C-alpha positions, 0 to 999 in steps of 0.5 A: 945429380947436382941440378937435382940436389941443388938448383941455382934458381930453384934452391934446395929440394923441399918437402913442402910440396909433398902431400901427407897421407893419413895421420901421424904414425909415430909420436916421439916420447922422452928420452927419444924426443926426436923421431926423424928420418923415416923410410917407407918400404912397400913389400912387393911380395906381401903387399904391406907397407913398412915404415922404419922410423929413426929415434933420437934424443933431442939435438941428436945427443948420444953417449954413455949416459943416454939411450941408444939411437934406434929405429922402430918398425911399423906395418900397414896392411891398408896403405897407411890408413892404420899402422901396427907398431912392430917394435924395435929393429935390432936386438941390443948387444951386437958387436962387429968382428974386431970391434969389441964394443956393441954397435946398438946405435942404428937409427936410420935404415932403408930396405930393398927386396932381392927376388933372387935370394928372397931376402929383405936387406937393410942398409943402416947407419951405426955408431958404437955404444961408447961413442959420443960427439967428443970421441966419434971423430977420434981414431985413437978411441979404438972400437968407438967407430961409426959407419954403415952396414947391412942386415937381412931377414926373411920378412920386412919385419925381421928378425934381422941378421946383421952381417959380421963386419960393417960395409963402411967404418969411418975410421978406415976411410979417414984421409982416403977420400979427400975433401967432399967436392973432390969426392963429388967430382969423382962420382959425377 
């Protein structure tokens, strides 16, 4: 794993060697000037391609006075020649059980299909709406947590049902994982 992620001679992984297919799919507009962290999913059932694009304010800014980070869904039935914008991924206002503050900041997603249940699953990151860079790492700010979670749908385009509790809340992990190198040693 370490050799793939970083090599002492070759350096870090580079996206410069990839070949671009087709034109630009999403052109960002204010107040979400940065469209980053796209995730491609090829539907094994219907055959269409889906692109989930993360939408951020410039500089990854977020907070009460800024629009929520979000993701947009695009669909291509011709292997990226043309793309249809299907809109935003989640309906706003969702609260995880026990949090009391909506978690509408969900910019980054990846999808898999489970043939046993015939459901499409999204793994996504989330940040509580009332969070900011000033409060996000302070566990005293109850409900202003962040982490990762799961949602499912009968189709890759949704509508998605978010599980009632996050898979990971960062405040719950505080102090349990130690430093990053120690975690990596345990994983390897």
